[in-house]
Phi, psi and omega in degrees: 000337180298327178299316181292313181299321180301315180295317182292326178294320177296323187294319188301303179295329181295316183289328177293320179293312181291326178300319178294321178295317178297321177301316180296319178295316183296321184267014177058037176267164179292139181233180176299137181059035185302314183295323179295312180295323182297322179296317179296316181296319181296322177297315180295319178297320181292318181294317185273348180073026181288130174260130191269031179287154176294146181245154168279171179301319180296315179297323180296315180295318180298317178299318178300309184294318181294316180295318179294322179296318179298317180292326178296315182296312181296317181295321178298317180296321179296315180295326180283343183237015187297336179300329186262359183260154182292179185057050177227060186295338181266007176056052178285138180281168176296149181279141180297146189306310183290328177290321177296319177300311180299319184292314182291322176296318182300313185278334178284335178267009179066025180268309180063033169295129185241112173264024181215167173256120188303321185289341183244353185243353184224141173285166177297324179298314179293322179299321184274311188280329178264300190289301182297319179301312182287340172297323176286311188288324179291320177296317180294324179297311180296319181294319179298316179296318179298316180292324175295320177301315180294316180298331182299324183287337181251002185288149176260347181234185181270021181247141183235012181111188181239123184303313185294325177291313177301314180303313182292314182297322181294318179292312187288320188263342183239297189293313183295307181296320179295318180294323179298315180295314181295320179298318178298319179297321180291319177298318177303325182272359173113008177282129183294147172216089187208161174254011179290151179285169180301148178250139176258124182239163176258124183281174179298334178277000180085011179265161176264140180217136177273132174259117182279110178260190178135183180282072189276316186300320181295326177287320182300323184293309181285335177303320181268316180297325181270010185045047179272293173102342182291130183268150172295323177255156183299325182275003171059218187281011170272351180273145180298333181283341176259334185209076192281334190226170176298326180291318178295327178297317178293318179300316182291322177296311180297324179297319178296320187279339195294299188284324174300318176294324179295330176301316181295316179298315181298319179295319177300320179292322178302314181292318182297315182285340174293323181276319182226082188297338185253005181262134179280126178230158180271314180215338182087153183297316181295317178297322180295321179296313180297316181296321181293316179297314178297319180296322178295316177299320179297312183292323177297315179297317180298316180298317181296317179297314183299312182296317182295316181288328179290328180288334178089177181258119182302328180293325178286322176300321180296338178278359179086015180269132182290125177238036179296335177266006181098186179279100184265003178298128178077012181242150176281131181298326183291345178255324178070188183294316188299303183287334175291316179297316180296316181297318180297314179294317182295315187291336178260331175288321179265014178040053177269307177099348175290155182224148169241009174206164183276110182296333181295338181260007175295155174297161184307313179288321177299328177276334180290326183297308177298327176297315180291326175304315182286330176293320176289311178059034178230000184275078186072308177070187180280209183297087177084346183298312182298319180295315181295319178293320178297325179295332174296320178288326176299312180295321176296316180297320178299314182298314181293317180298317181291328175297322183287329184251003175074037177244163178280121181290126176207153179229126183054039175085003182242135186289148174250114186243188190301317183297316179296321182293326176296317178294319180297315178299318178297318181295320180288324185278336186293329180294307176296330178298318179296313183295306185286325179295311179292326177297318177297320177297320183295323182275355180246338182268148182299319181295328178283317182298325181297334181272353183276114181264349179234107186281356184272199181299325180293327177297320176294322177299321179297319180292313178301317181297318182299315182279330174295318178297321180290312183292327180274004182054045179264297175104346176284167181209161172284342172061021173266358182269148169273080195266354179271065176230168180302316182300307185289324178296318183285313184292318177291327175299317178293320178298319179294317183296307182289327178296331181275302195275327177296319179295316181300313182297314180296318183292320176293325178295319179296314179298322180294316180300317180290320182295332182280352179287146174296140183281130179256137178291145177294147177226183179299330183273359182285134177290124179276123183258009181242034181243158176301327180297315179294322177301318178296317179296318178298315177304315181294317180299316180300312182292319181295313179297317178298317181293315180297327183280316192248349184302318178302317180292319178295326179296322179284341182255259186295327180292317177297320178297320178298315181293328180290314182288339178282000000 
């Protein structure tokens, strides 16, 4: 457990420091190397013709959708024509149409669900210009929307910033410099960064084996910092070329956790400085409540995975196999139970999707926890996703609490009324609707049934995991499905698309509706949302709503599997 505690101890001061930096970037304040970054941004604005005027919420959403649509079209064409483009030393063929559709939607929505193996299905040009490029742009898009969402709650006018300016500043001031540092650290530890073609070597057994080389380190850095998750290699961060040492494993874990946690800190600072602009604060009371609730959900999940994997699999024990070190099936020996459990919890709580062990071989409870993380989609989440989703539960909790105690529901001095609650309910319900709706389609349609290789409870868990991962923009999988088919490519592509953009549009609309309300001064009767009591109530609401929504499906999948193996 000391290994896990060590990583978490490092994380706390790091996320507070980066959170303050993110706050400064978001609020257009001066930062470290401000003049240097400003020159780069001005050049980009001049080349692209970006006008830095303030946008309304509607204009902001349109700018997001149009820019993302353009990148989807160009990326799709590159994947369909990669055979004819340079930087293809391994002679990779063009990608099949439905797989190309799934891939571009996956990476533009920050999901990085991979129905292909990167080392054999993509040229170096496609890996860099499509995959790595969209890892930056999808992360920046989500982060920009989250910061606009946060600014909306403290805004005094109907303006929330400029999407293109936010997008540019996030890439130039956060993603690029952080990724550069992480990439150098990974190269130092042995992760390849080369344009050389694959090498064929002779193993100690006298067999031939291809070593997949390429620009891996640069992808690995933004893959984790941008909570993307897509691997250069099919086996992702369980391979030595993507994650060679214990130190790279810690670096990748911290990279995943850093910016989503920093979003919460930045939002806490926005609220704190809105109330007391001249007082120095670390995170603010409201930010501390949100961070604590997310942290509690994270620690509960981590504990459950660790205990379950440490206990081992009874079916394997019955075969006479020693499991004194826990259930090591599908895990790298160099990471063991501790770092595998931590990586699994982090990658699904922070919706990254990268893996350092095979999730399909987790014990039933060990596999249910990452599945439930993605079903909740509020445990920090990816670039701003977790914070925005958690704010829906915050507003719901305020409304319910005020109904019970007879007070007027309001947040930051603005009332929450019937229209906002309808949107909030829709936003909370659309996520389970996508997961459960597509899962029902998969078990009833011929195209879905053909891909199911396990007809039992575990097979249902694989299906639920696939669509939960898609809807939550996570991208990891149980990988027991034959998923590179027209049915799975199209349905998961649609799940990723609607899971990403419907939530963003609704959440910005909700923030806009609340921001336009006249601000009311707090009184003795105002519900305080920055207290431990409210945090406890919020924690309970998240779990109750999650359980009511998903418990029947979980009972038919991982819970039934757990009871069977026992």
